[in-house]
SEZA-475531 format. One record per residue (C-alpha): residue number from 1; residue in three letters; y, x, z. Coordinates in pm, 1 decimal, m for minus. Each point is the difference from the previous one (the first is absolute). Layout:
% SEZA-475531
+-----+-----+----------+----------+----------+
|   i |  aa |       yy |       xx |       zz |
+-----+-----+----------+----------+----------+
| NUM | ala |        Y |        X |        Z |
...
+-----+-----+----------+----------+----------+
This chain:
% SEZA-475531
+-----+-----+----------+----------+----------+
|   i |  aa |       yy |       xx |       zz |
+-----+-----+----------+----------+----------+
|   1 | met | m12370.7 |  m5162.2 |  m2932.8 |
|   2 | glu |   m175.0 |    204.2 |    263.5 |
|   3 | tyr |   m277.9 |   m102.0 |    239.3 |
|   4 | lys |   m101.4 |    205.6 |    308.6 |
|   5 | his |   m373.5 |    m22.0 |      2.5 |
|   6 | ser |    m69.5 |    220.7 |    297.9 |
|   7 | lys |    156.8 |    298.1 |    191.5 |
|   8 | his |      0.7 |    245.2 |   m282.0 |
|   9 | val |    m60.3 |   m230.4 |   m300.3 |
|  10 | arg |    263.4 |   m187.6 |   m207.1 |
|  11 | val |    m72.4 |   m216.4 |   m312.1 |
|  12 | ile |    289.4 |     m0.2 |   m247.2 |
|  13 | cys |     60.0 |   m249.5 |   m279.4 |
|  14 | asp |    257.0 |    137.7 |   m246.1 |
|  15 | leu |    115.8 |   m353.4 |   m104.2 |
|  16 | asn |    296.6 |   m193.7 |    125.0 |
|  17 | ile |    104.7 |   m358.4 |    m24.2 |
|  18 | gly |    211.1 |    m38.5 |   m318.5 |
|  19 | asp |   m193.8 |    267.2 |   m195.9 |
|  20 | ile |    m78.7 |    m81.0 |   m353.0 |
|  21 | val |   m374.4 |     46.2 |    m88.3 |
|  22 | thr |   m246.7 |    m60.5 |   m276.0 |
|  23 | thr |   m355.6 |   m124.1 |     23.4 |
|  24 | asp |   m279.4 |    m85.1 |   m238.0 |
|  25 | ile |   m260.7 |   m143.5 |    249.2 |
|  26 | his |     22.4 |   m357.7 |   m111.6 |
|  27 | phe |    122.0 |   m193.4 |   m301.9 |
|  28 | thr |    236.8 |   m213.0 |    210.9 |
|  29 | ile |    197.2 |    300.4 |    130.6 |
|  30 | lys |    m69.3 |    261.5 |   m271.5 |
|  31 | gly |    312.5 |    181.7 |   m121.9 |
|  32 | leu |    322.4 |    158.0 |     89.4 |
|  33 | gly |    261.7 |    m80.9 |    247.6 |
|  34 | gln |   m153.5 |   m163.5 |    292.6 |
|  35 | thr |    204.6 |     47.0 |    330.4 |
|  36 | ile |   m150.0 |     63.0 |    336.9 |
|  37 | lys |     85.7 |   m281.3 |    220.8 |
|  38 | asp |   m192.5 |     93.9 |    325.7 |
|  39 | ile |   m229.5 |    277.3 |    122.5 |
|  40 | lys |   m254.6 |    m42.0 |    292.3 |
|  41 | arg |   m260.6 |    226.6 |    172.3 |
|  42 | glu |   m346.0 |   m113.5 |    m66.6 |
|  43 | asp |   m322.3 |    164.8 |    117.1 |
|  44 | asn |   m235.5 |   m177.3 |   m239.4 |
|  45 | cys |    133.3 |    146.0 |   m331.3 |
|  46 | thr |    m33.9 |    339.1 |   m176.3 |
|  47 | ser |    349.8 |    126.7 |     54.3 |
|  48 | gly |     70.1 |   m144.5 |    342.5 |
|  49 | phe |    306.4 |   m197.8 |   m132.3 |
|  50 | met |     35.6 |   m330.6 |   m183.9 |
|  51 | val |    304.4 |    m84.0 |   m205.1 |
|  52 | lys |    147.1 |   m323.0 |   m114.7 |
|  53 | ile |    151.6 |     15.7 |   m349.0 |
|  54 | ser |    220.7 |   m235.5 |   m198.5 |
|  55 | gly |   m207.1 |   m213.1 |   m238.5 |
|  56 | tyr |   m303.7 |    m23.9 |    223.5 |
|  57 | ser |    m37.1 |   m217.3 |    316.0 |
|  58 | gly |   m239.1 |    207.0 |    191.7 |
|  59 | tyr |    m29.4 |    357.8 |    122.9 |
|  60 | ile |   m166.4 |    292.3 |   m191.6 |
|  61 | asp |   m114.8 |    336.8 |    103.0 |
|  62 | ser |    284.6 |    257.9 |    m49.5 |
|  63 | asp |   m243.8 |    215.3 |   m198.4 |
|  64 | trp |     20.6 |   m254.4 |   m275.4 |
|  65 | val |    368.2 |     55.0 |    m73.6 |
|  66 | asp |    186.6 |    291.1 |   m155.9 |
|  67 | lys |    360.4 |     74.4 |    104.2 |
|  68 | ile |    241.2 |     31.6 |   m296.4 |
+-----+-----+----------+----------+----------+
């Protein structure tokens, strides 16, 4: 996913819906094999993108997942 921030600045998230990821940020979603269900642009997070993964009802910062 790519977001055009200004005239000469683009922010790129190298994740796509359907990608398989891992995370260890919380005991309820720790482990292998979560699937990315949605990606959205968010100014109030570290990476600039929030992702929704299988097994968790909310969105998390894309910095907290690792693509397999």
